[in-house]
mmJSON file of the N, C-alpha and C atoms, coordinates in Angstrom:
{"data_MODEL":{"atom_site":{
"group_PDB":["ATOM","ATOM","ATOM","ATOM","ATOM","ATOM","ATOM","ATOM","ATOM","ATOM","ATOM","ATOM","ATOM","ATOM","ATOM","ATOM","ATOM","ATOM","ATOM","ATOM","ATOM","ATOM","ATOM","ATOM","ATOM","ATOM","ATOM","ATOM","ATOM","ATOM","ATOM","ATOM","ATOM","ATOM","ATOM","ATOM","ATOM","ATOM","ATOM","ATOM","ATOM","ATOM","ATOM","ATOM","ATOM","ATOM","ATOM","ATOM","ATOM","ATOM","ATOM","ATOM","ATOM","ATOM","ATOM","ATOM","ATOM","ATOM","ATOM","ATOM","ATOM","ATOM","ATOM","ATOM","ATOM","ATOM","ATOM","ATOM","ATOM","ATOM","ATOM","ATOM","ATOM","ATOM","ATOM","ATOM","ATOM","ATOM","ATOM","ATOM","ATOM","ATOM","ATOM","ATOM","ATOM","ATOM","ATOM","ATOM","ATOM","ATOM","ATOM","ATOM","ATOM","ATOM","ATOM","ATOM","ATOM","ATOM","ATOM","ATOM","ATOM","ATOM","ATOM","ATOM","ATOM","ATOM","ATOM","ATOM","ATOM","ATOM","ATOM","ATOM","ATOM","ATOM","ATOM","ATOM","ATOM","ATOM","ATOM","ATOM","ATOM","ATOM","ATOM","ATOM","ATOM","ATOM","ATOM","ATOM","ATOM","ATOM","ATOM","ATOM","ATOM","ATOM","ATOM","ATOM","ATOM","ATOM","ATOM","ATOM","ATOM","ATOM","ATOM","ATOM","ATOM","ATOM","ATOM","ATOM","ATOM","ATOM","ATOM","ATOM","ATOM","ATOM","ATOM","ATOM","ATOM","ATOM","ATOM","ATOM","ATOM","ATOM","ATOM","ATOM","ATOM","ATOM","ATOM","ATOM","ATOM","ATOM","ATOM","ATOM","ATOM","ATOM","ATOM","ATOM","ATOM","ATOM","ATOM","ATOM","ATOM","ATOM","ATOM","ATOM","ATOM","ATOM","ATOM","ATOM","ATOM","ATOM","ATOM","ATOM","ATOM","ATOM","ATOM","ATOM","ATOM","ATOM","ATOM","ATOM","ATOM","ATOM","ATOM","ATOM","ATOM","ATOM","ATOM","ATOM","ATOM","ATOM","ATOM","ATOM","ATOM","ATOM","ATOM","ATOM","ATOM","ATOM","ATOM","ATOM","ATOM","ATOM","ATOM","ATOM","ATOM","ATOM","ATOM","ATOM","ATOM","ATOM","ATOM","ATOM","ATOM","ATOM"],
"id":[1,2,3,4,5,6,7,8,9,10,11,12,13,14,15,16,17,18,19,20,21,22,23,24,25,26,27,28,29,30,31,32,33,34,35,36,37,38,39,40,41,42,43,44,45,46,47,48,49,50,51,52,53,54,55,56,57,58,59,60,61,62,63,64,65,66,67,68,69,70,71,72,73,74,75,76,77,78,79,80,81,82,83,84,85,86,87,88,89,90,91,92,93,94,95,96,97,98,99,100,101,102,103,104,105,106,107,108,109,110,111,112,113,114,115,116,117,118,119,120,121,122,123,124,125,126,127,128,129,130,131,132,133,134,135,136,137,138,139,140,141,142,143,144,145,146,147,148,149,150,151,152,153,154,155,156,157,158,159,160,161,162,163,164,165,166,167,168,169,170,171,172,173,174,175,176,177,178,179,180,181,182,183,184,185,186,187,188,189,190,191,192,193,194,195,196,197,198,199,200,201,202,203,204,205,206,207,208,209,210,211,212,213,214,215,216,217,218,219,220,221,222,223,224,225,226,227,228,229,230,231,232,233,234],
"type_symbol":["N","C","C","N","C","C","N","C","C","N","C","C","N","C","C","N","C","C","N","C","C","N","C","C","N","C","C","N","C","C","N","C","C","N","C","C","N","C","C","N","C","C","N","C","C","N","C","C","N","C","C","N","C","C","N","C","C","N","C","C","N","C","C","N","C","C","N","C","C","N","C","C","N","C","C","N","C","C","N","C","C","N","C","C","N","C","C","N","C","C","N","C","C","N","C","C","N","C","C","N","C","C","N","C","C","N","C","C","N","C","C","N","C","C","N","C","C","N","C","C","N","C","C","N","C","C","N","C","C","N","C","C","N","C","C","N","C","C","N","C","C","N","C","C","N","C","C","N","C","C","N","C","C","N","C","C","N","C","C","N","C","C","N","C","C","N","C","C","N","C","C","N","C","C","N","C","C","N","C","C","N","C","C","N","C","C","N","C","C","N","C","C","N","C","C","N","C","C","N","C","C","N","C","C","N","C","C","N","C","C","N","C","C","N","C","C","N","C","C","N","C","C","N","C","C","N","C","C","N","C","C","N","C","C"],
"label_atom_id":["N","CA","C","N","CA","C","N","CA","C","N","CA","C","N","CA","C","N","CA","C","N","CA","C","N","CA","C","N","CA","C","N","CA","C","N","CA","C","N","CA","C","N","CA","C","N","CA","C","N","CA","C","N","CA","C","N","CA","C","N","CA","C","N","CA","C","N","CA","C","N","CA","C","N","CA","C","N","CA","C","N","CA","C","N","CA","C","N","CA","C","N","CA","C","N","CA","C","N","CA","C","N","CA","C","N","CA","C","N","CA","C","N","CA","C","N","CA","C","N","CA","C","N","CA","C","N","CA","C","N","CA","C","N","CA","C","N","CA","C","N","CA","C","N","CA","C","N","CA","C","N","CA","C","N","CA","C","N","CA","C","N","CA","C","N","CA","C","N","CA","C","N","CA","C","N","CA","C","N","CA","C","N","CA","C","N","CA","C","N","CA","C","N","CA","C","N","CA","C","N","CA","C","N","CA","C","N","CA","C","N","CA","C","N","CA","C","N","CA","C","N","CA","C","N","CA","C","N","CA","C","N","CA","C","N","CA","C","N","CA","C","N","CA","C","N","CA","C","N","CA","C","N","CA","C","N","CA","C","N","CA","C","N","CA","C","N","CA","C","N","CA","C"],
"label_alt_id":[null,null,null,null,null,null,null,null,null,null,null,null,null,null,null,null,null,null,null,null,null,null,null,null,null,null,null,null,null,null,null,null,null,null,null,null,null,null,null,null,null,null,null,null,null,null,null,null,null,null,null,null,null,null,null,null,null,null,null,null,null,null,null,null,null,null,null,null,null,null,null,null,null,null,null,null,null,null,null,null,null,null,null,null,null,null,null,null,null,null,null,null,null,null,null,null,null,null,null,null,null,null,null,null,null,null,null,null,null,null,null,null,null,null,null,null,null,null,null,null,null,null,null,null,null,null,null,null,null,null,null,null,null,null,null,null,null,null,null,null,null,null,null,null,null,null,null,null,null,null,null,null,null,null,null,null,null,null,null,null,null,null,null,null,null,null,null,null,null,null,null,null,null,null,null,null,null,null,null,null,null,null,null,null,null,null,null,null,null,null,null,null,null,null,null,null,null,null,null,null,null,null,null,null,null,null,null,null,null,null,null,null,null,null,null,null,null,null,null,null,null,null,null,null,null,null,null,null,null,null,null,null,null,null],
"label_comp_id":["MET","MET","MET","ALA","ALA","ALA","LEU","LEU","LEU","PHE","PHE","PHE","ALA","ALA","ALA","ALA","ALA","ALA","SER","SER","SER","ARG","ARG","ARG","ARG","ARG","ARG","ARG","ARG","ARG","LEU","LEU","LEU","LEU","LEU","LEU","GLU","GLU","GLU","PRO","PRO","PRO","THR","THR","THR","THR","THR","THR","ASP","ASP","ASP","LEU","LEU","LEU","ALA","ALA","ALA","SER","SER","SER","GLU","GLU","GLU","TYR","TYR","TYR","GLU","GLU","GLU","ARG","ARG","ARG","LEU","LEU","LEU","ARG","ARG","ARG","ALA","ALA","ALA","GLU","GLU","GLU","ASN","ASN","ASN","GLU","GLU","GLU","GLN","GLN","GLN","LEU","LEU","LEU","HIS","HIS","HIS","HIS","HIS","HIS","VAL","VAL","VAL","ILE","ILE","ILE","THR","THR","THR","SER","SER","SER","HIS","HIS","HIS","ALA","ALA","ALA","VAL","VAL","VAL","ILE","ILE","ILE","ASP","ASP","ASP","GLN","GLN","GLN","VAL","VAL","VAL","GLY","GLY","GLY","ALA","ALA","ALA","LEU","LEU","LEU","VAL","VAL","VAL","VAL","VAL","VAL","LEU","LEU","LEU","GLY","GLY","GLY","GLN","GLN","GLN","ILE","ILE","ILE","PRO","PRO","PRO","PRO","PRO","PRO","GLU","GLU","GLU","GLU","GLU","GLU","ALA","ALA","ALA","TRP","TRP","TRP","ARG","ARG","ARG","ALA","ALA","ALA","LEU","LEU","LEU","ARG","ARG","ARG","ASP","ASP","ASP","VAL","VAL","VAL","SER","SER","SER","GLN","GLN","GLN","ARG","ARG","ARG","THR","THR","THR","ASN","ASN","ASN","THR","THR","THR","LYS","LYS","LYS","LEU","LEU","LEU","ARG","ARG","ARG","VAL","VAL","VAL","VAL","VAL","VAL","ALA","ALA","ALA"],
"label_asym_id":["A","A","A","A","A","A","A","A","A","A","A","A","A","A","A","A","A","A","A","A","A","A","A","A","A","A","A","A","A","A","A","A","A","A","A","A","A","A","A","A","A","A","A","A","A","A","A","A","A","A","A","A","A","A","A","A","A","A","A","A","A","A","A","A","A","A","A","A","A","A","A","A","A","A","A","A","A","A","A","A","A","A","A","A","A","A","A","A","A","A","A","A","A","A","A","A","A","A","A","A","A","A","A","A","A","A","A","A","A","A","A","A","A","A","A","A","A","A","A","A","A","A","A","A","A","A","A","A","A","A","A","A","A","A","A","A","A","A","A","A","A","A","A","A","A","A","A","A","A","A","A","A","A","A","A","A","A","A","A","A","A","A","A","A","A","A","A","A","A","A","A","A","A","A","A","A","A","A","A","A","A","A","A","A","A","A","A","A","A","A","A","A","A","A","A","A","A","A","A","A","A","A","A","A","A","A","A","A","A","A","A","A","A","A","A","A","A","A","A","A","A","A","A","A","A","A","A","A","A","A","A","A","A","A"],
"label_entity_id":["1","1","1","1","1","1","1","1","1","1","1","1","1","1","1","1","1","1","1","1","1","1","1","1","1","1","1","1","1","1","1","1","1","1","1","1","1","1","1","1","1","1","1","1","1","1","1","1","1","1","1","1","1","1","1","1","1","1","1","1","1","1","1","1","1","1","1","1","1","1","1","1","1","1","1","1","1","1","1","1","1","1","1","1","1","1","1","1","1","1","1","1","1","1","1","1","1","1","1","1","1","1","1","1","1","1","1","1","1","1","1","1","1","1","1","1","1","1","1","1","1","1","1","1","1","1","1","1","1","1","1","1","1","1","1","1","1","1","1","1","1","1","1","1","1","1","1","1","1","1","1","1","1","1","1","1","1","1","1","1","1","1","1","1","1","1","1","1","1","1","1","1","1","1","1","1","1","1","1","1","1","1","1","1","1","1","1","1","1","1","1","1","1","1","1","1","1","1","1","1","1","1","1","1","1","1","1","1","1","1","1","1","1","1","1","1","1","1","1","1","1","1","1","1","1","1","1","1","1","1","1","1","1","1"],
"label_seq_id":[1,1,1,2,2,2,3,3,3,4,4,4,5,5,5,6,6,6,7,7,7,8,8,8,9,9,9,10,10,10,11,11,11,12,12,12,13,13,13,14,14,14,15,15,15,16,16,16,17,17,17,18,18,18,19,19,19,20,20,20,21,21,21,22,22,22,23,23,23,24,24,24,25,25,25,26,26,26,27,27,27,28,28,28,29,29,29,30,30,30,31,31,31,32,32,32,33,33,33,34,34,34,35,35,35,36,36,36,37,37,37,38,38,38,39,39,39,40,40,40,41,41,41,42,42,42,43,43,43,44,44,44,45,45,45,46,46,46,47,47,47,48,48,48,49,49,49,50,50,50,51,51,51,52,52,52,53,53,53,54,54,54,55,55,55,56,56,56,57,57,57,58,58,58,59,59,59,60,60,60,61,61,61,62,62,62,63,63,63,64,64,64,65,65,65,66,66,66,67,67,67,68,68,68,69,69,69,70,70,70,71,71,71,72,72,72,73,73,73,74,74,74,75,75,75,76,76,76,77,77,77,78,78,78],
"pdbx_PDB_ins_code":[null,null,null,null,null,null,null,null,null,null,null,null,null,null,null,null,null,null,null,null,null,null,null,null,null,null,null,null,null,null,null,null,null,null,null,null,null,null,null,null,null,null,null,null,null,null,null,null,null,null,null,null,null,null,null,null,null,null,null,null,null,null,null,null,null,null,null,null,null,null,null,null,null,null,null,null,null,null,null,null,null,null,null,null,null,null,null,null,null,null,null,null,null,null,null,null,null,null,null,null,null,null,null,null,null,null,null,null,null,null,null,null,null,null,null,null,null,null,null,null,null,null,null,null,null,null,null,null,null,null,null,null,null,null,null,null,null,null,null,null,null,null,null,null,null,null,null,null,null,null,null,null,null,null,null,null,null,null,null,null,null,null,null,null,null,null,null,null,null,null,null,null,null,null,null,null,null,null,null,null,null,null,null,null,null,null,null,null,null,null,null,null,null,null,null,null,null,null,null,null,null,null,null,null,null,null,null,null,null,null,null,null,null,null,null,null,null,null,null,null,null,null,null,null,null,null,null,null,null,null,null,null,null,null],
"Cartn_x":[0.815,0.0,0.864,1.985,2.871,3.456,3.752,4.288,3.253,2.014,0.948,0.802,0.832,0.72,1.903,3.1,4.286,4.188,3.766,3.637,2.542,1.495,0.392,0.857,1.662,2.183,3.036,3.84,4.689,3.846,2.735,1.871,1.183,0.897,0.204,1.138,2.399,3.318,3.409,3.559,3.601,2.312,1.177,-0.09,-0.094,0.381,0.458,1.422,2.559,3.524,2.912,2.173,1.538,0.498,-0.265,-1.29,-0.651,0.417,1.071,1.756,2.331,2.948,1.891,0.747,-0.358,-0.793,-0.949,-1.385,-0.344,0.932,2.001,1.985,1.837,1.808,0.558,-0.572,-1.801,-1.634,-1.05,-0.824,0.161,1.213,2.192,1.545,0.709,0.005,-0.897,-1.588,-2.456,-1.643,-0.49,0.369,0.893,1.312,1.817,0.726,-0.475,-1.596,-1.824,-1.762,-1.933,-0.826,0.405,1.54,1.36,0.956,0.788,-0.304,-1.431,-2.512,-2.115,-1.38,-0.907,0.063,0.906,1.883,1.158,0.071,-0.697,-1.258,-1.738,-2.272,-1.163,-0.014,1.112,1.565,1.601,1.967,0.998,-0.285,-1.28,-1.155,-0.842,-0.623,0.548,1.609,2.772,2.414,1.605,1.193,0.36,-0.546,-1.354,-0.494,0.49,1.388,2.144,2.67,3.48,2.606,1.591,0.778,-0.139,-0.692,-1.601,-0.887,0.41,1.22,0.534,0.167,-0.484,0.318,0.171,0.89,0.343,1.169,0.723,-0.56,-0.727,-1.946,-3.191,-3.094,-4.231,-4.481,-3.424,-3.571,-4.301,-3.902,-4.59,-6.062,-6.304,-7.676,-8.496,-7.899,-8.607,-8.979,-8.02,-8.311,-9.38,-9.259,-10.233,-11.625,-11.71,-13.01,-13.674,-12.904,-13.456,-13.916,-13.117,-13.467,-14.791,-14.937,-16.157,-17.371,-17.193,-18.324,-18.832,-17.94,-18.344,-18.567,-18.358,-18.494,-17.607,-16.367,-15.387,-14.177,-13.635,-12.432,-11.32,-10.537,-9.448,-8.465,-8.155,-7.194,-7.728,-9.049,-9.645,-9.596,-9.876,-9.799,-8.38,-7.407,-5.998,-5.651],
"Cartn_y":[-1.189,0.0,1.261,1.222,2.386,2.673,1.622,1.81,2.499,2.086,2.695,4.181,4.495,5.893,6.707,6.124,6.834,7.068,6.053,6.247,7.246,7.211,8.139,9.579,9.838,11.189,11.642,10.771,11.133,11.493,10.806,11.112,12.465,12.841,14.103,15.306,15.143,16.281,16.903,16.12,16.756,17.508,16.983,17.661,19.001,19.022,20.265,21.22,20.695,21.526,22.088,21.257,21.719,22.795,22.607,23.593,24.925,24.885,26.139,26.787,25.979,26.522,27.127,26.467,27.002,28.354,28.456,29.717,30.808,30.46,31.437,31.953,31.04,31.429,32.244,31.903,32.659,34.093,34.258,35.596,36.379,35.705,36.369,36.786,35.932,36.248,37.475,37.53,38.668,39.966,39.893,41.068,41.513,40.567,40.904,41.51,40.992,41.546,43.004,43.275,44.648,45.552,45.073,45.855,46.168,45.181,45.383,46.4,46.295,47.258,48.647,48.764,50.065,50.652,49.801,50.24,50.77,50.134,50.57,51.966,52.242,53.573,54.612,54.317,55.25,55.454,54.385,54.498,55.406,55.273,56.083,57.556,57.824,59.214,59.774,59.003,59.439,59.681,58.798,58.964,60.226,60.487,61.707,62.952,62.891,64.033,64.324,63.281,63.462,63.823,63.005,63.211,64.427,64.62,65.749,67.027,66.914,68.047,68.772,67.967,68.507,68.103,68.846,68.481,67.172,66.471,65.192,65.313,66.408,66.577,66.582,67.234,67.286,65.908,65.167,63.811,62.916,62.993,62.218,62.619,63.919,64.427,63.893,63.873,63.382,61.905,61.097,59.669,59.476,60.218,60.112,60.517,61.614,62.075,61.041,60.454,59.414,58.228,57.862,56.75,57.014,58.22,58.545,58.681,59.318,59.511,58.199,57.256,55.971,54.888,55.245,54.282,53.057,53.344,52.306,52.48,51.39,51.46,52.182,52.966,53.739,52.829,51.678,50.775,50.239,50.129,49.664,50.777,52.004,53.156,53.268,53.106,53.215,52.095],
"Cartn_z":[0.0,0.0,0.0,0.706,0.764,-0.617,-1.372,-2.724,-3.612,-3.504,-4.291,-3.936,-2.656,-2.215,-2.727,-2.686,-3.161,-4.67,-5.438,-6.88,-7.199,-6.436,-6.668,-6.466,-5.439,-5.199,-6.365,-6.906,-8.051,-9.26,-9.435,-10.568,-10.396,-9.176,-8.934,-9.058,-8.769,-8.819,-10.205,-11.288,-12.606,-12.925,-12.481,-12.709,-12.001,-10.764,-10.018,-10.702,-11.157,-11.871,-13.147,-13.873,-15.105,-14.817,-13.757,-13.404,-13.032,-12.263,-11.871,-13.072,-13.956,-15.174,-16.087,-16.199,-16.99,-16.444,-15.143,-14.516,-14.728,-14.606,-14.819,-16.253,-17.206,-18.614,-18.955,-18.342,-18.566,-18.082,-16.893,-16.341,-17.216,-17.67,-18.541,-19.857,-20.41,-21.647,-21.46,-20.352,-20.058,-19.955,-19.296,-19.172,-20.53,-21.351,-22.681,-23.553,-23.439,-24.192,-23.786,-22.502,-21.999,-22.542,-22.532,-23.03,-24.512,-25.282,-26.725,-27.009,-26.318,-26.567,-26.11,-25.008,-24.556,-25.57,-26.122,-27.118,-28.354,-28.753,-29.924,-29.711,-28.508,-28.203,-28.319,-27.758,-27.804,-29.249,-30.052,-31.464,-32.213,-31.927,-32.622,-32.238,-30.976,-30.559,-31.355,-31.479,-32.252,-33.708,-34.283,-35.678,-35.859,-34.923,-35.004,-34.869,-33.993,-33.802,-35.098,-35.718,-36.926,-38.126,-38.388,-39.591,-39.476,-38.297,-38.103,-37.71,-37.462,-37.011,-35.852,-34.855,-33.665,-32.434,-31.34,-30.112,-29.517,-28.74,-28.138,-27.322,-26.592,-25.774,-26.654,-27.813,-28.731,-29.356,-29.617,-30.165,-29.167,-27.889,-26.848,-26.795,-26.858,-26.788,-27.968,-29.167,-30.356,-30.198,-29.755,-29.547,-28.476,-27.391,-26.297,-26.765,-27.551,-28.036,-28.939,-29.845,-30.725,-29.884,-28.903,-28.018,-27.306,-26.781,-26.039,-26.955,-28.113,-29.029,-29.598,-29.809,-30.402,-29.351,-28.083,-26.983,-27.23,-27.603,-27.924,-27.025,-26.555,-25.717,-26.482,-25.746,-26.342,-27.073,-26.494,-27.13,-28.458,-28.588,-29.837,-30.878,-30.452,-31.361,-31.909,-31.045,-31.46,-32.395],
"occupancy":[1.0,1.0,1.0,1.0,1.0,1.0,1.0,1.0,1.0,1.0,1.0,1.0,1.0,1.0,1.0,1.0,1.0,1.0,1.0,1.0,1.0,1.0,1.0,1.0,1.0,1.0,1.0,1.0,1.0,1.0,1.0,1.0,1.0,1.0,1.0,1.0,1.0,1.0,1.0,1.0,1.0,1.0,1.0,1.0,1.0,1.0,1.0,1.0,1.0,1.0,1.0,1.0,1.0,1.0,1.0,1.0,1.0,1.0,1.0,1.0,1.0,1.0,1.0,1.0,1.0,1.0,1.0,1.0,1.0,1.0,1.0,1.0,1.0,1.0,1.0,1.0,1.0,1.0,1.0,1.0,1.0,1.0,1.0,1.0,1.0,1.0,1.0,1.0,1.0,1.0,1.0,1.0,1.0,1.0,1.0,1.0,1.0,1.0,1.0,1.0,1.0,1.0,1.0,1.0,1.0,1.0,1.0,1.0,1.0,1.0,1.0,1.0,1.0,1.0,1.0,1.0,1.0,1.0,1.0,1.0,1.0,1.0,1.0,1.0,1.0,1.0,1.0,1.0,1.0,1.0,1.0,1.0,1.0,1.0,1.0,1.0,1.0,1.0,1.0,1.0,1.0,1.0,1.0,1.0,1.0,1.0,1.0,1.0,1.0,1.0,1.0,1.0,1.0,1.0,1.0,1.0,1.0,1.0,1.0,1.0,1.0,1.0,1.0,1.0,1.0,1.0,1.0,1.0,1.0,1.0,1.0,1.0,1.0,1.0,1.0,1.0,1.0,1.0,1.0,1.0,1.0,1.0,1.0,1.0,1.0,1.0,1.0,1.0,1.0,1.0,1.0,1.0,1.0,1.0,1.0,1.0,1.0,1.0,1.0,1.0,1.0,1.0,1.0,1.0,1.0,1.0,1.0,1.0,1.0,1.0,1.0,1.0,1.0,1.0,1.0,1.0,1.0,1.0,1.0,1.0,1.0,1.0,1.0,1.0,1.0,1.0,1.0,1.0,1.0,1.0,1.0,1.0,1.0,1.0],
"B_iso_or_equiv":[0.0,0.0,0.0,0.0,0.0,0.0,0.0,0.0,0.0,0.0,0.0,0.0,0.0,0.0,0.0,0.0,0.0,0.0,0.0,0.0,0.0,0.0,0.0,0.0,0.0,0.0,0.0,0.0,0.0,0.0,0.0,0.0,0.0,0.0,0.0,0.0,0.0,0.0,0.0,0.0,0.0,0.0,0.0,0.0,0.0,0.0,0.0,0.0,0.0,0.0,0.0,0.0,0.0,0.0,0.0,0.0,0.0,0.0,0.0,0.0,0.0,0.0,0.0,0.0,0.0,0.0,0.0,0.0,0.0,0.0,0.0,0.0,0.0,0.0,0.0,0.0,0.0,0.0,0.0,0.0,0.0,0.0,0.0,0.0,0.0,0.0,0.0,0.0,0.0,0.0,0.0,0.0,0.0,0.0,0.0,0.0,0.0,0.0,0.0,0.0,0.0,0.0,0.0,0.0,0.0,0.0,0.0,0.0,0.0,0.0,0.0,0.0,0.0,0.0,0.0,0.0,0.0,0.0,0.0,0.0,0.0,0.0,0.0,0.0,0.0,0.0,0.0,0.0,0.0,0.0,0.0,0.0,0.0,0.0,0.0,0.0,0.0,0.0,0.0,0.0,0.0,0.0,0.0,0.0,0.0,0.0,0.0,0.0,0.0,0.0,0.0,0.0,0.0,0.0,0.0,0.0,0.0,0.0,0.0,0.0,0.0,0.0,0.0,0.0,0.0,0.0,0.0,0.0,0.0,0.0,0.0,0.0,0.0,0.0,0.0,0.0,0.0,0.0,0.0,0.0,0.0,0.0,0.0,0.0,0.0,0.0,0.0,0.0,0.0,0.0,0.0,0.0,0.0,0.0,0.0,0.0,0.0,0.0,0.0,0.0,0.0,0.0,0.0,0.0,0.0,0.0,0.0,0.0,0.0,0.0,0.0,0.0,0.0,0.0,0.0,0.0,0.0,0.0,0.0,0.0,0.0,0.0,0.0,0.0,0.0,0.0,0.0,0.0,0.0,0.0,0.0,0.0,0.0,0.0],
"pdbx_formal_charge":[null,null,null,null,null,null,null,null,null,null,null,null,null,null,null,null,null,null,null,null,null,null,null,null,null,null,null,null,null,null,null,null,null,null,null,null,null,null,null,null,null,null,null,null,null,null,null,null,null,null,null,null,null,null,null,null,null,null,null,null,null,null,null,null,null,null,null,null,null,null,null,null,null,null,null,null,null,null,null,null,null,null,null,null,null,null,null,null,null,null,null,null,null,null,null,null,null,null,null,null,null,null,null,null,null,null,null,null,null,null,null,null,null,null,null,null,null,null,null,null,null,null,null,null,null,null,null,null,null,null,null,null,null,null,null,null,null,null,null,null,null,null,null,null,null,null,null,null,null,null,null,null,null,null,null,null,null,null,null,null,null,null,null,null,null,null,null,null,null,null,null,null,null,null,null,null,null,null,null,null,null,null,null,null,null,null,null,null,null,null,null,null,null,null,null,null,null,null,null,null,null,null,null,null,null,null,null,null,null,null,null,null,null,null,null,null,null,null,null,null,null,null,null,null,null,null,null,null,null,null,null,null,null,null],
"auth_seq_id":[1,1,1,2,2,2,3,3,3,4,4,4,5,5,5,6,6,6,7,7,7,8,8,8,9,9,9,10,10,10,11,11,11,12,12,12,13,13,13,14,14,14,15,15,15,16,16,16,17,17,17,18,18,18,19,19,19,20,20,20,21,21,21,22,22,22,23,23,23,24,24,24,25,25,25,26,26,26,27,27,27,28,28,28,29,29,29,30,30,30,31,31,31,32,32,32,33,33,33,34,34,34,35,35,35,36,36,36,37,37,37,38,38,38,39,39,39,40,40,40,41,41,41,42,42,42,43,43,43,44,44,44,45,45,45,46,46,46,47,47,47,48,48,48,49,49,49,50,50,50,51,51,51,52,52,52,53,53,53,54,54,54,55,55,55,56,56,56,57,57,57,58,58,58,59,59,59,60,60,60,61,61,61,62,62,62,63,63,63,64,64,64,65,65,65,66,66,66,67,67,67,68,68,68,69,69,69,70,70,70,71,71,71,72,72,72,73,73,73,74,74,74,75,75,75,76,76,76,77,77,77,78,78,78],
"auth_comp_id":["MET","MET","MET","ALA","ALA","ALA","LEU","LEU","LEU","PHE","PHE","PHE","ALA","ALA","ALA","ALA","ALA","ALA","SER","SER","SER","ARG","ARG","ARG","ARG","ARG","ARG","ARG","ARG","ARG","LEU","LEU","LEU","LEU","LEU","LEU","GLU","GLU","GLU","PRO","PRO","PRO","THR","THR","THR","THR","THR","THR","ASP","ASP","ASP","LEU","LEU","LEU","ALA","ALA","ALA","SER","SER","SER","GLU","GLU","GLU","TYR","TYR","TYR","GLU","GLU","GLU","ARG","ARG","ARG","LEU","LEU","LEU","ARG","ARG","ARG","ALA","ALA","ALA","GLU","GLU","GLU","ASN","ASN","ASN","GLU","GLU","GLU","GLN","GLN","GLN","LEU","LEU","LEU","HIS","HIS","HIS","HIS","HIS","HIS","VAL","VAL","VAL","ILE","ILE","ILE","THR","THR","THR","SER","SER","SER","HIS","HIS","HIS","ALA","ALA","ALA","VAL","VAL","VAL","ILE","ILE","ILE","ASP","ASP","ASP","GLN","GLN","GLN","VAL","VAL","VAL","GLY","GLY","GLY","ALA","ALA","ALA","LEU","LEU","LEU","VAL","VAL","VAL","VAL","VAL","VAL","LEU","LEU","LEU","GLY","GLY","GLY","GLN","GLN","GLN","ILE","ILE","ILE","PRO","PRO","PRO","PRO","PRO","PRO","GLU","GLU","GLU","GLU","GLU","GLU","ALA","ALA","ALA","TRP","TRP","TRP","ARG","ARG","ARG","ALA","ALA","ALA","LEU","LEU","LEU","ARG","ARG","ARG","ASP","ASP","ASP","VAL","VAL","VAL","SER","SER","SER","GLN","GLN","GLN","ARG","ARG","ARG","THR","THR","THR","ASN","ASN","ASN","THR","THR","THR","LYS","LYS","LYS","LEU","LEU","LEU","ARG","ARG","ARG","VAL","VAL","VAL","VAL","VAL","VAL","ALA","ALA","ALA"],
"auth_asym_id":["A","A","A","A","A","A","A","A","A","A","A","A","A","A","A","A","A","A","A","A","A","A","A","A","A","A","A","A","A","A","A","A","A","A","A","A","A","A","A","A","A","A","A","A","A","A","A","A","A","A","A","A","A","A","A","A","A","A","A","A","A","A","A","A","A","A","A","A","A","A","A","A","A","A","A","A","A","A","A","A","A","A","A","A","A","A","A","A","A","A","A","A","A","A","A","A","A","A","A","A","A","A","A","A","A","A","A","A","A","A","A","A","A","A","A","A","A","A","A","A","A","A","A","A","A","A","A","A","A","A","A","A","A","A","A","A","A","A","A","A","A","A","A","A","A","A","A","A","A","A","A","A","A","A","A","A","A","A","A","A","A","A","A","A","A","A","A","A","A","A","A","A","A","A","A","A","A","A","A","A","A","A","A","A","A","A","A","A","A","A","A","A","A","A","A","A","A","A","A","A","A","A","A","A","A","A","A","A","A","A","A","A","A","A","A","A","A","A","A","A","A","A","A","A","A","A","A","A","A","A","A","A","A","A"],
"auth_atom_id":["N","CA","C","N","CA","C","N","CA","C","N","CA","C","N","CA","C","N","CA","C","N","CA","C","N","CA","C","N","CA","C","N","CA","C","N","CA","C","N","CA","C","N","CA","C","N","CA","C","N","CA","C","N","CA","C","N","CA","C","N","CA","C","N","CA","C","N","CA","C","N","CA","C","N","CA","C","N","CA","C","N","CA","C","N","CA","C","N","CA","C","N","CA","C","N","CA","C","N","CA","C","N","CA","C","N","CA","C","N","CA","C","N","CA","C","N","CA","C","N","CA","C","N","CA","C","N","CA","C","N","CA","C","N","CA","C","N","CA","C","N","CA","C","N","CA","C","N","CA","C","N","CA","C","N","CA","C","N","CA","C","N","CA","C","N","CA","C","N","CA","C","N","CA","C","N","CA","C","N","CA","C","N","CA","C","N","CA","C","N","CA","C","N","CA","C","N","CA","C","N","CA","C","N","CA","C","N","CA","C","N","CA","C","N","CA","C","N","CA","C","N","CA","C","N","CA","C","N","CA","C","N","CA","C","N","CA","C","N","CA","C","N","CA","C","N","CA","C","N","CA","C","N","CA","C","N","CA","C","N","CA","C","N","CA","C","N","CA","C","N","CA","C"],
"pdbx_PDB_model_num":[1,1,1,1,1,1,1,1,1,1,1,1,1,1,1,1,1,1,1,1,1,1,1,1,1,1,1,1,1,1,1,1,1,1,1,1,1,1,1,1,1,1,1,1,1,1,1,1,1,1,1,1,1,1,1,1,1,1,1,1,1,1,1,1,1,1,1,1,1,1,1,1,1,1,1,1,1,1,1,1,1,1,1,1,1,1,1,1,1,1,1,1,1,1,1,1,1,1,1,1,1,1,1,1,1,1,1,1,1,1,1,1,1,1,1,1,1,1,1,1,1,1,1,1,1,1,1,1,1,1,1,1,1,1,1,1,1,1,1,1,1,1,1,1,1,1,1,1,1,1,1,1,1,1,1,1,1,1,1,1,1,1,1,1,1,1,1,1,1,1,1,1,1,1,1,1,1,1,1,1,1,1,1,1,1,1,1,1,1,1,1,1,1,1,1,1,1,1,1,1,1,1,1,1,1,1,1,1,1,1,1,1,1,1,1,1,1,1,1,1,1,1,1,1,1,1,1,1,1,1,1,1,1,1]
}}}
């Protein structure tokens, strides 16, 4: 019986390791997704500044206004 219990514990450890690795990767993926969407907003502000020849504050205001008027998240507008 002790051998069975010992083998059973060994079988459960990889599952626990896989579950914790899955959770770690899920959290990392969520963080990377946030970084990418934030980067897109910053890129669009830069594009508006260059192409529209407007100051950064006005570019932010333009993106925010479109976001609010269309009821769309800022990151989606960008």
